[in-house]
C-alpha positions, 0 to 999 in steps of 0.5 A: 396114901397109896401109890398111883400104879401105871397098869397095862392090860393084855387083852385078845379083843377090845371092846367085846360085849361079852366081856364088860367085866374088863371094862369095869375092871379098867374103870374101877382102877382109874377111878382109884387113881391108877394109870391104865393102858390096854393092848388088844390083839384085835379090835371088836366091830361090836356095839361099844359099851357107853363106859368105853366112850364115857372114859375114853378107853379107845384112846388108851388102846393100842392094837396088834396092827400086823399087815397080812402081807410080808411085803406091807410088813417089811415096808411097815417095819422100816417105818416104825424103826424110823420113828423110834429111838435108837434104844427102842430100835435095838429091842425091836431088831432083838424081835428078828432073833430066830434063835429066840422067836424061830420062824415067828421072827422071820415072818415078822410076827414077833416084832408086831407083837413088841412094836407097839411098845416103842410108843409107850414109856415103857414103865408099867409097874404091873401087866394084867393079862386076861386070859392065859394066852395073853401072858405070852406077850409079856414074856415076848416083850421081856425077851426083847428087853421091854417090860423089864421092871413090870410084874405079871398077873394073869387072870384065867377065865375058863376057855383058856384052860380045857380040862381034857388038855392037861399035857398042852396047858402045862406046855402053854403055861410053862413059863407061868409055872417055871417062874411061879408067877401069880395068877387069879381064877373066879371060883373054886372049880377054876382053881382046881383046873390050875392045880391039876396042871401044876400051879401051886396054890399059894400062887393062885388067888380066888378073885371073881369077876365084879358087878357094878351094882350102882349100875345093875340096879333094879327100877319100878318094874313094868310087867305085861299082862301078868306073864312071868318072864324068864330069862337067859343070856349068853352064848349059845353054846352046848356048855351053857345047856341052852338047848335044854331050855325047850325041855324045861319049858315043855314040862312047865307048859305042857305037863304042868298047864302053867301058860303064863310064861315067856321064855326069853333067850338073848345071844347069838341067835343068827349064828346058824353054824352053831349046832346048839343054836340048830338043837334049840329051834328044833326042840322048840318046834318039837314040843310046839313052844314058839308061842312061848319063846322069845329069841332076841339077838345080842344086847349091850349092857344097857339093853341087858339091864332093861330085859332083866328089869322086865324079867322074873327069874334067870336060869342057866342050865349049864352042863360039863361037856365031853372035854370036861369044860363048864361054866367057870363063874358065869357073871351074868348070874351075879348081874341077874341076881344084883337086879333082884331076880332069883336065879336057878342053875346047875351044879356044873363047874363054877356056878354053884359058888355064885349064889346061895342055894335055897336063898337066893335061888336054886342049885340043880344037878346038871341035866335033871331036866325035871328037878330044874323045872321043879324049881322053876314051877316053884318060883312061878308059884310062889310070888312072895318067895320068889321077891324074898329071894330076889331081894336076898340075891341083891344083898349077897351080891352087894356084899360079895360081888361088888365091883368095889370090894373086888378091886380093893382085893385086886389092889391087895394082889397088885401091891403084894406083887410089888413088895 
């Protein structure tokens, strides 16, 4: 029988709509009998996913809670010390060491990064940092005397390692590099970014973000007036190629004359400051495509599943931007396939690793609007092939991306670290 582990997750913001994979990972570990605590630097005001409430995850979550003003920080500082034992007091006071922590010690920033640990038993087996920068909290805590017997695992997701910032990345992750720490990434593309800054291959594990296929499971589809719904879900950013969707739509509708389609975009459609969103609106207007688009705001997981269940095809026309950034995995691509949707994506970044080309969907050269639209046209005009690819897609995800299968792999990483 496997030992029950005590695991600490370090997360920037919790909970969030766009990082439900972390919730799924935590719940899977809890279902395996492990004890999980969560530390987050900020609390989200977004809609809380039902599983967060069902598993009472907020009660297991500690937040940074550093007051804004130095006066309030000082007052709170003494209150915290009065509530802790002498052993923890000494650890917390060490956070004031300017020789170790510089100016952040004087501002009490370091103190508040570790103060919450005085409320725990500090007997974690594993500390799992999601996003590279969160590993800093582990190293700071160790300098103060906390987490001495814990092993660190760090998961990189993409935005935490910009390809054009090689020198900066080597500096930011110097401790991870120097100590040969174990890291996980979601695709070969992500792995290549870490190898480029000096991580050793033996320390990098490819562990994609998983899907709860029992949750992302299609039910009887209800379609409206034979309209084919083509879906995109995600942040409206340049690297996701959202403003290219109207160009693809223009080819389908105005050049090929296929009118029974509806393009649905779920994302941050009200964030007017985002240039990609402005380009999206402008391009829809340019090609007179308003009647063929539905721009929908963000949705929680349940809402996303309903939209996928009412759709026929999923698309992600992502690109690699001027900084070399691209989608490293695109979990939504696997979620869509789990819902029996064939997918069309580009070869930018790591998306191409998350499907079987010509079997569960199509991989197209980035920025090739005509080829992308042609693949979409094929799926629109061939319902039997579209259905077969959707069936293949769910089988593929169940075999390679199911949360339980990837949970087994994560457990092995944890236990190997503790040997």
